[in-house]
ChimeraX commands (.cxc) that place a marker at each C-alpha (Angstrom):
marker #1 position 35.47,-38.23,-69.63 radius 0.5
marker #1 position 35.56,-36.54,-73.37 radius 0.5
marker #1 position 36.56,-38.49,-76.19 radius 0.5
marker #1 position 39.47,-36.81,-78.08 radius 0.5
marker #1 position 39.33,-35.97,-81.60 radius 0.5
marker #1 position 42.14,-37.55,-83.27 radius 0.5
marker #1 position 42.51,-35.07,-85.49 radius 0.5
marker #1 position 43.04,-32.41,-83.07 radius 0.5
marker #1 position 45.16,-33.57,-80.08 radius 0.5
marker #1 position 44.79,-30.15,-78.16 radius 0.5
marker #1 position 40.87,-30.79,-77.87 radius 0.5
marker #1 position 41.57,-32.15,-74.61 radius 0.5
marker #1 position 43.09,-29.22,-73.51 radius 0.5
marker #1 position 40.67,-26.41,-72.97 radius 0.5
marker #1 position 38.84,-29.03,-70.47 radius 0.5
marker #1 position 42.27,-29.00,-68.45 radius 0.5
marker #1 position 43.03,-25.49,-68.21 radius 0.5
marker #1 position 39.13,-24.55,-67.15 radius 0.5
marker #1 position 39.81,-27.27,-64.33 radius 0.5
marker #1 position 42.65,-25.93,-63.25 radius 0.5
marker #1 position 41.38,-22.25,-63.23 radius 0.5
marker #1 position 38.28,-23.30,-61.44 radius 0.5
marker #1 position 40.47,-25.23,-58.62 radius 0.5
marker #1 position 42.46,-21.73,-58.63 radius 0.5
marker #1 position 39.13,-19.86,-58.18 radius 0.5
marker #1 position 38.32,-22.02,-55.32 radius 0.5
marker #1 position 41.68,-22.04,-54.02 radius 0.5
marker #1 position 41.58,-18.20,-53.74 radius 0.5
marker #1 position 38.12,-18.02,-52.73 radius 0.5
marker #1 position 38.82,-20.21,-49.60 radius 0.5
marker #1 position 41.86,-17.88,-49.02 radius 0.5
marker #1 position 39.81,-14.89,-48.62 radius 0.5
marker #1 position 37.15,-16.73,-46.60 radius 0.5
marker #1 position 39.56,-17.87,-44.05 radius 0.5
marker #1 position 40.53,-14.09,-43.94 radius 0.5
marker #1 position 37.74,-12.80,-43.68 radius 0.5
marker #1 position 36.87,-14.82,-41.14 radius 0.5
marker #1 position 39.95,-13.92,-39.23 radius 0.5
marker #1 position 39.09,-10.40,-39.62 radius 0.5
marker #1 position 35.51,-11.39,-37.98 radius 0.5
marker #1 position 36.84,-13.59,-35.20 radius 0.5
marker #1 position 38.49,-10.76,-33.45 radius 0.5
marker #1 position 35.46,-8.93,-33.78 radius 0.5
marker #1 position 33.26,-11.42,-32.57 radius 0.5
marker #1 position 35.36,-11.94,-29.73 radius 0.5
marker #1 position 35.45,-7.66,-28.73 radius 0.5
marker #1 position 31.63,-8.30,-28.94 radius 0.5
marker #1 position 31.48,-11.21,-26.73 radius 0.5
marker #1 position 33.55,-9.52,-23.98 radius 0.5
marker #1 position 31.57,-5.82,-24.60 radius 0.5
marker #1 position 27.89,-8.27,-24.19 radius 0.5
marker #1 position 29.83,-9.94,-20.91 radius 0.5
marker #1 position 30.35,-6.23,-19.68 radius 0.5
marker #1 position 26.83,-4.99,-20.34 radius 0.5
marker #1 position 25.35,-8.17,-18.49 radius 0.5
marker #1 position 27.51,-7.57,-15.51 radius 0.5
marker #1 position 26.33,-3.68,-15.28 radius 0.5
marker #1 position 22.50,-5.05,-15.72 radius 0.5
marker #1 position 22.95,-7.80,-13.64 radius 0.5
marker #1 position 24.40,-5.16,-10.68 radius 0.5
marker #1 position 22.12,-2.70,-11.66 radius 0.5
marker #1 position 19.11,-5.49,-10.83 radius 0.5
marker #1 position 20.63,-6.16,-7.75 radius 0.5
marker #1 position 20.82,-2.52,-6.66 radius 0.5
marker #1 position 16.85,-1.98,-7.73 radius 0.5
marker #1 position 16.20,-5.13,-5.57 radius 0.5
marker #1 position 17.80,-3.81,-2.75 radius 0.5
marker #1 position 15.92,-0.41,-2.79 radius 0.5
marker #1 position 12.79,-2.26,-3.48 radius 0.5
marker #1 position 13.20,-4.49,0.06 radius 0.5
marker #1 position 14.29,-1.20,1.33 radius 0.5
marker #1 position 11.35,0.61,0.82 radius 0.5
marker #1 position 9.14,-2.39,1.38 radius 0.5
marker #1 position 10.76,-2.24,4.96 radius 0.5
marker #1 position 10.25,1.46,5.42 radius 0.5
marker #1 position 6.98,1.40,4.48 radius 0.5
marker #1 position 6.07,-1.65,6.92 radius 0.5
marker #1 position 7.76,0.83,9.51 radius 0.5
marker #1 position 5.90,3.34,8.80 radius 0.5
marker #1 position 2.37,1.81,9.21 radius 0.5
marker #1 position 2.96,0.09,12.08 radius 0.5
marker #1 position 3.74,3.45,13.56 radius 0.5
marker #1 position 1.00,5.34,11.99 radius 0.5
marker #1 position -1.11,2.27,13.94 radius 0.5
marker #1 position 0.47,2.54,17.01 radius 0.5
marker #1 position 0.64,6.48,17.30 radius 0.5
marker #1 position -2.50,7.56,15.71 radius 0.5
marker #1 position -3.84,8.71,18.91 radius 0.5
marker #1 position -1.05,10.90,19.77 radius 0.5
marker #1 position -2.84,14.10,19.37 radius 0.5
marker #1 position -5.99,12.96,21.06 radius 0.5
marker #1 position -4.01,11.71,23.97 radius 0.5
marker #1 position -1.79,14.97,24.23 radius 0.5
marker #1 position -5.13,16.69,24.41 radius 0.5
marker #1 position -6.83,14.42,26.86 radius 0.5
marker #1 position -3.89,15.34,29.26 radius 0.5
marker #1 position -5.31,18.49,30.21 radius 0.5
marker #1 position -8.25,16.89,31.53 radius 0.5
marker #1 position -6.18,14.38,33.26 radius 0.5
marker #1 position -4.50,17.42,34.97 radius 0.5
marker #1 position -7.66,19.22,35.93 radius 0.5
marker #1 position -9.18,16.39,37.73 radius 0.5
marker #1 position -5.91,15.74,39.15 radius 0.5
marker #1 position -5.81,19.28,40.47 radius 0.5
marker #1 position -9.85,18.84,42.00 radius 0.5
marker #1 position -8.42,15.94,44.17 radius 0.5
marker #1 position -6.20,17.52,45.33 radius 0.5
marker #1 position -8.05,20.50,47.08 radius 0.5
marker #1 position -8.18,19.94,50.80 radius 0.5
marker #1 position -10.87,21.54,52.50 radius 0.5
marker #1 position -13.20,21.65,48.71 radius 0.5
marker #1 position -16.70,22.40,49.47 radius 0.5
marker #1 position -19.35,20.71,46.87 radius 0.5
marker #1 position -19.58,23.61,45.43 radius 0.5
marker #1 position -15.93,23.76,44.34 radius 0.5
marker #1 position -16.49,20.33,43.03 radius 0.5
marker #1 position -19.27,20.86,40.92 radius 0.5
marker #1 position -17.87,23.96,39.27 radius 0.5
marker #1 position -14.79,21.90,38.59 radius 0.5
marker #1 position -16.00,18.90,37.50 radius 0.5
marker #1 position -18.02,21.64,35.31 radius 0.5
marker #1 position -14.86,22.94,33.68 radius 0.5
marker #1 position -13.45,19.64,33.48 radius 0.5
marker #1 position -16.92,18.64,31.34 radius 0.5
marker #1 position -16.24,21.59,29.28 radius 0.5
marker #1 position -12.61,20.42,28.47 radius 0.5
marker #1 position -13.57,17.39,27.61 radius 0.5
marker #1 position -16.48,18.51,25.42 radius 0.5
marker #1 position -13.91,20.51,23.47 radius 0.5
marker #1 position -11.63,17.83,22.82 radius 0.5
marker #1 position -14.31,15.98,21.77 radius 0.5
marker #1 position -15.26,18.50,19.47 radius 0.5
marker #1 position -11.94,18.97,17.92 radius 0.5
marker #1 position -11.78,15.20,16.91 radius 0.5
marker #1 position -15.15,14.85,15.57 radius 0.5
marker #1 position -16.28,12.51,18.45 radius 0.5
marker #1 position -20.30,12.99,19.45 radius 0.5
marker #1 position -22.75,11.95,21.41 radius 0.5
marker #1 position -25.96,10.16,20.71 radius 0.5
marker #1 position -28.51,11.51,22.95 radius 0.5
marker #1 position -31.67,10.45,21.06 radius 0.5
marker #1 position -34.74,10.76,24.00 radius 0.5
marker #1 position -38.00,11.61,22.04 radius 0.5
marker #1 position -36.52,10.63,18.61 radius 0.5
marker #1 position -37.53,7.57,16.80 radius 0.5
marker #1 position -35.74,4.24,17.48 radius 0.5
marker #1 position -32.80,3.82,14.83 radius 0.5
marker #1 position -31.18,0.13,15.43 radius 0.5
marker #1 position -28.12,1.51,13.63 radius 0.5
marker #1 position -27.32,3.69,16.46 radius 0.5
marker #1 position -29.37,2.79,19.02 radius 0.5
marker #1 position -29.66,-0.56,21.49 radius 0.5
marker #1 position -33.10,-1.36,23.13 radius 0.5
marker #1 position -32.85,-2.50,26.38 radius 0.5
marker #1 position -36.70,-2.53,27.10 radius 0.5
marker #1 position -40.14,-1.61,26.13 radius 0.5
marker #1 position -42.34,0.46,27.94 radius 0.5
marker #1 position -46.08,1.45,27.42 radius 0.5
marker #1 position -46.09,5.09,26.70 radius 0.5
marker #1 position -48.18,7.62,25.14 radius 0.5
marker #1 position -45.54,8.40,22.56 radius 0.5
marker #1 position -45.79,7.14,19.35 radius 0.5
marker #1 position -44.44,3.45,18.98 radius 0.5
marker #1 position -40.84,2.82,18.65 radius 0.5
marker #1 position -40.02,6.19,20.18 radius 0.5
marker #1 position -36.99,6.24,22.34 radius 0.5
marker #1 position -38.79,7.27,25.97 radius 0.5
marker #1 position -35.11,6.91,27.83 radius 0.5
marker #1 position -31.46,7.02,27.63 radius 0.5
marker #1 position -29.88,5.01,29.85 radius 0.5
marker #1 position -26.19,5.43,28.50 radius 0.5
marker #1 position -25.67,7.83,25.49 radius 0.5
marker #1 position -24.00,6.75,22.61 radius 0.5
marker #1 position -20.81,7.76,20.73 radius 0.5
marker #1 position -19.84,8.37,16.92 radius 0.5
marker #1 position -16.72,8.81,15.60 radius 0.5
marker #1 position -17.17,10.71,12.77 radius 0.5
marker #1 position -20.25,8.73,10.64 radius 0.5
marker #1 position -19.00,5.58,12.76 radius 0.5
marker #1 position -20.91,4.92,15.67 radius 0.5
marker #1 position -18.44,3.15,18.23 radius 0.5
marker #1 position -20.66,2.66,21.19 radius 0.5
marker #1 position -24.35,2.92,20.49 radius 0.5
marker #1 position -27.04,4.33,22.51 radius 0.5
marker #1 position -28.99,2.35,25.33 radius 0.5
marker #1 position -32.16,3.26,25.37 radius 0.5
marker #1 position -35.95,2.27,26.44 radius 0.5
marker #1 position -38.44,2.42,23.60 radius 0.5
marker #1 position -42.23,2.95,23.66 radius 0.5
marker #1 position -44.46,0.15,22.63 radius 0.5
marker #1 position -48.29,0.53,21.61 radius 0.5
marker #1 position -50.50,0.57,25.07 radius 0.5
marker #1 position -52.38,-2.64,25.60 radius 0.5
marker #1 position -56.50,-1.67,25.89 radius 0.5
marker link #1:1,2 radius 0.2
marker link #1:2,3 radius 0.2
marker link #1:3,4 radius 0.2
marker link #1:4,5 radius 0.2
marker link #1:5,6 radius 0.2
marker link #1:6,7 radius 0.2
marker link #1:7,8 radius 0.2
marker link #1:8,9 radius 0.2
marker link #1:9,10 radius 0.2
marker link #1:10,11 radius 0.2
marker link #1:11,12 radius 0.2
marker link #1:12,13 radius 0.2
marker link #1:13,14 radius 0.2
marker link #1:14,15 radius 0.2
marker link #1:15,16 radius 0.2
marker link #1:16,17 radius 0.2
marker link #1:17,18 radius 0.2
marker link #1:18,19 radius 0.2
marker link #1:19,20 radius 0.2
marker link #1:20,21 radius 0.2
marker link #1:21,22 radius 0.2
marker link #1:22,23 radius 0.2
marker link #1:23,24 radius 0.2
marker link #1:24,25 radius 0.2
marker link #1:25,26 radius 0.2
marker link #1:26,27 radius 0.2
marker link #1:27,28 radius 0.2
marker link #1:28,29 radius 0.2
marker link #1:29,30 radius 0.2
marker link #1:30,31 radius 0.2
marker link #1:31,32 radius 0.2
marker link #1:32,33 radius 0.2
marker link #1:33,34 radius 0.2
marker link #1:34,35 radius 0.2
marker link #1:35,36 radius 0.2
marker link #1:36,37 radius 0.2
marker link #1:37,38 radius 0.2
marker link #1:38,39 radius 0.2
marker link #1:39,40 radius 0.2
marker link #1:40,41 radius 0.2
marker link #1:41,42 radius 0.2
marker link #1:42,43 radius 0.2
marker link #1:43,44 radius 0.2
marker link #1:44,45 radius 0.2
marker link #1:45,46 radius 0.2
marker link #1:46,47 radius 0.2
marker link #1:47,48 radius 0.2
marker link #1:48,49 radius 0.2
marker link #1:49,50 radius 0.2
marker link #1:50,51 radius 0.2
marker link #1:51,52 radius 0.2
marker link #1:52,53 radius 0.2
marker link #1:53,54 radius 0.2
marker link #1:54,55 radius 0.2
marker link #1:55,56 radius 0.2
marker link #1:56,57 radius 0.2
marker link #1:57,58 radius 0.2
marker link #1:58,59 radius 0.2
marker link #1:59,60 radius 0.2
marker link #1:60,61 radius 0.2
marker link #1:61,62 radius 0.2
marker link #1:62,63 radius 0.2
marker link #1:63,64 radius 0.2
marker link #1:64,65 radius 0.2
marker link #1:65,66 radius 0.2
marker link #1:66,67 radius 0.2
marker link #1:67,68 radius 0.2
marker link #1:68,69 radius 0.2
marker link #1:69,70 radius 0.2
marker link #1:70,71 radius 0.2
marker link #1:71,72 radius 0.2
marker link #1:72,73 radius 0.2
marker link #1:73,74 radius 0.2
marker link #1:74,75 radius 0.2
marker link #1:75,76 radius 0.2
marker link #1:76,77 radius 0.2
marker link #1:77,78 radius 0.2
marker link #1:78,79 radius 0.2
marker link #1:79,80 radius 0.2
marker link #1:80,81 radius 0.2
marker link #1:81,82 radius 0.2
marker link #1:82,83 radius 0.2
marker link #1:83,84 radius 0.2
marker link #1:84,85 radius 0.2
marker link #1:85,86 radius 0.2
marker link #1:86,87 radius 0.2
marker link #1:87,88 radius 0.2
marker link #1:88,89 radius 0.2
marker link #1:89,90 radius 0.2
marker link #1:90,91 radius 0.2
marker link #1:91,92 radius 0.2
marker link #1:92,93 radius 0.2
marker link #1:93,94 radius 0.2
marker link #1:94,95 radius 0.2
marker link #1:95,96 radius 0.2
marker link #1:96,97 radius 0.2
marker link #1:97,98 radius 0.2
marker link #1:98,99 radius 0.2
marker link #1:99,100 radius 0.2
marker link #1:100,101 radius 0.2
marker link #1:101,102 radius 0.2
marker link #1:102,103 radius 0.2
marker link #1:103,104 radius 0.2
marker link #1:104,105 radius 0.2
marker link #1:105,106 radius 0.2
marker link #1:106,107 radius 0.2
marker link #1:107,108 radius 0.2
marker link #1:108,109 radius 0.2
marker link #1:109,110 radius 0.2
marker link #1:110,111 radius 0.2
marker link #1:111,112 radius 0.2
marker link #1:112,113 radius 0.2
marker link #1:113,114 radius 0.2
marker link #1:114,115 radius 0.2
marker link #1:115,116 radius 0.2
marker link #1:116,117 radius 0.2
marker link #1:117,118 radius 0.2
marker link #1:118,119 radius 0.2
marker link #1:119,120 radius 0.2
marker link #1:120,121 radius 0.2
marker link #1:121,122 radius 0.2
marker link #1:122,123 radius 0.2
marker link #1:123,124 radius 0.2
marker link #1:124,125 radius 0.2
marker link #1:125,126 radius 0.2
marker link #1:126,127 radius 0.2
marker link #1:127,128 radius 0.2
marker link #1:128,129 radius 0.2
marker link #1:129,130 radius 0.2
marker link #1:130,131 radius 0.2
marker link #1:131,132 radius 0.2
marker link #1:132,133 radius 0.2
marker link #1:133,134 radius 0.2
marker link #1:134,135 radius 0.2
marker link #1:135,136 radius 0.2
marker link #1:136,137 radius 0.2
marker link #1:137,138 radius 0.2
marker link #1:138,139 radius 0.2
marker link #1:139,140 radius 0.2
marker link #1:140,141 radius 0.2
marker link #1:141,142 radius 0.2
marker link #1:142,143 radius 0.2
marker link #1:143,144 radius 0.2
marker link #1:144,145 radius 0.2
marker link #1:145,146 radius 0.2
marker link #1:146,147 radius 0.2
marker link #1:147,148 radius 0.2
marker link #1:148,149 radius 0.2
marker link #1:149,150 radius 0.2
marker link #1:150,151 radius 0.2
marker link #1:151,152 radius 0.2
marker link #1:152,153 radius 0.2
marker link #1:153,154 radius 0.2
marker link #1:154,155 radius 0.2
marker link #1:155,156 radius 0.2
marker link #1:156,157 radius 0.2
marker link #1:157,158 radius 0.2
marker link #1:158,159 radius 0.2
marker link #1:159,160 radius 0.2
marker link #1:160,161 radius 0.2
marker link #1:161,162 radius 0.2
marker link #1:162,163 radius 0.2
marker link #1:163,164 radius 0.2
marker link #1:164,165 radius 0.2
marker link #1:165,166 radius 0.2
marker link #1:166,167 radius 0.2
marker link #1:167,168 radius 0.2
marker link #1:168,169 radius 0.2
marker link #1:169,170 radius 0.2
marker link #1:170,171 radius 0.2
marker link #1:171,172 radius 0.2
marker link #1:172,173 radius 0.2
marker link #1:173,174 radius 0.2
marker link #1:174,175 radius 0.2
marker link #1:175,176 radius 0.2
marker link #1:176,177 radius 0.2
marker link #1:177,178 radius 0.2
marker link #1:178,179 radius 0.2
marker link #1:179,180 radius 0.2
marker link #1:180,181 radius 0.2
marker link #1:181,182 radius 0.2
marker link #1:182,183 radius 0.2
marker link #1:183,184 radius 0.2
marker link #1:184,185 radius 0.2
marker link #1:185,186 radius 0.2
marker link #1:186,187 radius 0.2
marker link #1:187,188 radius 0.2
marker link #1:188,189 radius 0.2
marker link #1:189,190 radius 0.2
marker link #1:190,191 radius 0.2
marker link #1:191,192 radius 0.2
marker link #1:192,193 radius 0.2
marker link #1:193,194 radius 0.2
view
């Protein structure tokens, strides 16, 4: 509190006026702040509702995407299973002609040995054609150098051929493309004992 000037009794008056003005300004600012809060509050509620709607939309889209991904995964599993299951369908279809030829040969009555031989040769040609079509190659290594990747040695024999040369083929091998699916069973030459 300030001291009053005895000569000027009004010296206290400006302080009161400025305090009243400050209180009035403060009240005005508070009123305007409340009005602006009231104006902003509906906007915030609107934004909240809009955000909630978007959230529901995004959740729904996520659920649909998840279901689609699960359906694609199941479909891919089915496709792979069917690919494994029916991979040899074309090969099987081609072999049916060979089977038909063999059955036809067996149903012939009064067939001669010559007829059987001719029928077997034709059936062998059919089978060779099917093998060629599906890249199945026979391994017949007689006279070749022994290859442990394609041949299986059953025994070694004395021979005039160079050592490790295939002397005899007991069973032909078989390759599918570049993979050996059955090695040839062979006997291999060894050096002569002197």
